[in-house]
C-alpha positions in Angstrom: 40.4 31.0 -1.3 41.2 29.7 -4.8 38.5 27.7 -6.5 40.1 24.4 -7.6 38.5 21.5 -9.6 40.4 18.2 -10.0 40.8 16.3 -13.3 38.0 13.9 -12.3 35.5 16.7 -12.3 36.9 17.9 -15.6 36.1 14.6 -17.4 32.5 15.0 -16.3 32.4 18.6 -17.3 33.8 18.0 -20.7 31.1 15.5 -21.5 28.5 17.9 -20.2 29.9 20.7 -22.4 29.1 18.7 -25.5 25.5 18.2 -24.3 25.1 21.9 -23.4 26.5 22.9 -26.8 24.0 20.6 -28.6 21.1 21.8 -26.5 21.9 25.5 -27.1 22.4 24.8 -30.8 19.0 23.2 -31.1 17.3 25.9 -29.2 18.5 28.6 -31.6 16.3 27.1 -34.3 18.8 27.6 -37.1 20.5 30.7 -35.7 24.3 30.2 -35.5 25.5 29.7 -31.9 27.9 32.5 -32.5 25.3 35.0 -33.7 26.5 38.5 -33.0 23.3 39.1 -31.1 24.3 36.7 -28.3 28.1 36.5 -28.3 30.0 37.2 -25.1 33.7 37.6 -25.6 36.6 36.1 -23.5 34.5 35.0 -20.5 34.9 31.3 -21.1 38.7 30.7 -20.9 39.3 33.5 -23.4 36.8 32.1 -26.0 33.6 33.7 -27.3 30.4 31.9 -26.5 26.6 32.3 -26.8 25.4 34.0 -23.7 22.6 31.4 -23.2 25.4 28.8 -22.8 25.6 29.7 -19.1 22.1 28.7 -18.1 21.8 24.9 -18.2 18.5 23.6 -16.7 18.6 20.5 -18.9 22.0 19.4 -17.8 21.7 16.1 -15.9 23.6 17.1 -12.7 21.6 20.4 -12.5 18.2 18.5 -12.9 19.2 16.0 -10.3 20.2 18.7 -7.8 17.0 20.7 -8.5 14.9 17.7 -7.7 15.9 18.1 -4.0 14.2 21.6 -3.9 11.0 20.9 -5.8 7.8 21.4 -3.8 4.1 22.0 -4.8 4.5 25.7 -4.0 6.5 27.9 -6.3 7.7 30.3 -3.7 8.7 27.5 -1.4 10.8 26.0 -4.2 12.5 29.3 -4.9 13.2 29.7 -1.2 14.7 26.2 -0.7 16.9 26.6 -3.8 18.2 30.0 -2.9 18.9 29.0 0.7 20.8 25.9 -0.4 23.1 28.1 -2.6 23.6 30.7 0.1 24.4 28.2 2.9 28.2 28.1 2.7 28.4 30.9 0.1 31.4 33.2 0.2 31.7 36.1 -2.2 35.1 36.5 -3.9 36.4 37.6 -7.2 37.5 35.1 -9.9 40.5 32.8 -9.6 39.4 29.5 -11.2 42.1 26.9 -11.6 41.7 23.3 -12.8 44.4 20.8 -11.7 45.7 17.4 -12.8 47.8 15.7 -10.2 48.7 19.1 -8.8 49.6 20.7 -12.2 47.5 23.5 -13.6 45.8 22.3 -16.8 43.4 25.2 -17.3 43.1 28.7 -15.8 40.2 31.1 -16.1 40.6 34.8 -16.9 40.4 37.8 -14.7 36.6 37.6 -15.0 35.8 34.2 -16.3 32.2 33.0 -16.4 31.9 29.5 -15.0 29.3 27.0 -16.1 26.8 25.9 -13.5 28.2 22.4 -13.4 31.6 23.9 -12.5 30.0 25.8 -9.6 28.0 22.8 -8.5 31.2 20.7 -8.5 32.9 23.3 -6.3 30.1 23.3 -3.8 30.0 19.5 -3.7 33.7 19.0 -3.4 33.9 21.5 -0.5 31.1 20.0 1.6 28.7 22.8 0.7 31.1 25.6 0.9 31.6 27.7 -2.3 33.8 30.7 -3.0 32.0 32.5 -6.0 31.5 35.8 -7.6 28.1 37.2 -8.6 27.7 35.8 -12.1 28.7 32.2 -11.2 26.2 32.0 -8.3 23.6 33.6 -10.6 24.1 31.1 -13.4 23.7 28.2 -11.0 20.7 29.6 -9.2 18.8 30.4 -12.5 19.6 27.0 -13.9 18.3 25.2 -10.8 15.2 27.3 -10.7 14.4 26.8 -14.4 15.0 23.1 -14.0 11.9 23.2 -11.8 9.9 25.2 -14.2 10.3 28.6 -12.6 10.6 31.7 -14.8 14.1 32.8 -13.7 16.5 35.1 -15.6 20.1 36.1 -15.2 20.6 39.9 -15.3 23.9 41.5 -16.2 24.3 45.2 -15.5 25.3 47.5 -12.7 24.5 48.2 -9.1 25.0 51.6 -7.5 26.3 51.6 -4.0 26.8 54.9 -2.1 27.4 56.8 -5.4 29.8 54.3 -7.0 28.8 52.1 -9.9 29.9 48.4 -10.1 29.4 45.7 -12.7 27.2 43.0 -11.3 25.0 40.0 -12.0 21.8 38.9 -10.2 18.7 36.7 -10.8 15.1 37.8 -11.2 12.1 35.5 -11.0 8.6 36.2 -12.3 5.9 34.7 -10.1 2.3 35.7 -9.3 2.5 38.4 -12.0 5.5 40.2 -10.4 9.3 40.3 -10.8 11.5 39.8 -7.8 15.2 40.1 -7.0 17.4 37.1 -5.9 20.8 38.6 -5.0 23.3 35.8 -4.7 26.2 37.5 -3.1 24.7 37.9 0.4 25.4 34.5 2.0 22.2 34.7 4.0 18.7 33.0 3.9 15.8 34.4 2.0 13.1 35.8 4.3 10.7 37.1 1.6 10.6 37.9 -2.1 11.1 41.6 -2.7 11.0 43.7 -5.9 14.2 44.8 -7.7 15.4 48.2 -6.2 16.0 51.1 -8.5 19.8 51.0 -7.8 20.0 47.9 -10.0 20.2 48.5 -13.7 19.9 45.7 -16.2 21.8 45.9 -19.5 20.8 42.4 -20.7 18.8 39.6 -19.2 18.8 36.0 -20.4 18.1 32.3 -19.8 18.8 29.2 -21.9 16.2 30.3 -24.5 15.9 34.0 -24.7 18.0 37.2 -24.6 16.5 40.6 -23.8 18.6 43.8 -24.3 17.1 46.1 -21.7 19.3 49.3 -22.0 20.9 48.4 -25.4 24.4 48.7 -23.8 27.1 46.6 -25.3 28.4 44.6 -22.3 31.4 43.4 -24.4 32.5 47.0 -24.7 31.2 48.9 -21.7 33.2 47.5 -18.7 32.5 48.5 -15.1 34.7 47.5 -12.1 33.3 44.4 -10.5 31.6 44.5 -7.1 34.4 44.3 -4.6 34.0 41.8 -1.7 34.4 44.8 0.7 31.2 46.4 -0.7 29.0 43.4 0.0 28.1 44.6 3.5 27.1 48.0 2.0 24.9 46.2 -0.5 23.3 44.2 2.4 22.6 47.5 4.2 21.1 49.1 1.2 18.8 46.1 0.6 17.8 46.0 4.2 16.8 49.6 4.1 14.4 49.1 1.2 10.7 49.3 2.1 
């Protein structure tokens, strides 16, 4: 199903983009927003952008949504947030279209990265249903968690499934001194926090403040085929088989 946002949502989003830009600009402490250390090419409607641009815990709509999941227990907050995203989640590859009175005014690329507020609007406008790919769900999840003070990171890298390597995105959280995986493509509730399996390989991890190059791989240059929807069940089986 094609992801469509109406022009009313666009007006809110445009205002939010200005706030996001100013926030990221301030957080770089004098570093240009287009520093080559952080630039991702062509993922935002064909334009380059700072990678931290896609994690937005300070955006008003994100903070307001996150308030619904906040508890006195960090793991309970993580679980409530994750389960809200996964309830009505459907994994699909990108096809973002923004309409004005039925006419296309903006179209994303073959692998566009959508801001959390876009993804949040999709979920709200479809009564909780959302058709997303891996990075869009991960950006929203990390933003919501960080809005509640949880040490969450978006990871961009690869996942190996039955001998095949796919480009992928996922969230990790650090709690109780350990790092845990939050895989957003499953569309199922979280039963327990589990470590990141060895078949996940992180090239870069980031949030709204920091970027960590793990493998040193240039994700602008090294392109892997995205995880196909048909492989999600295989990923579920692999995760379920982990001790």
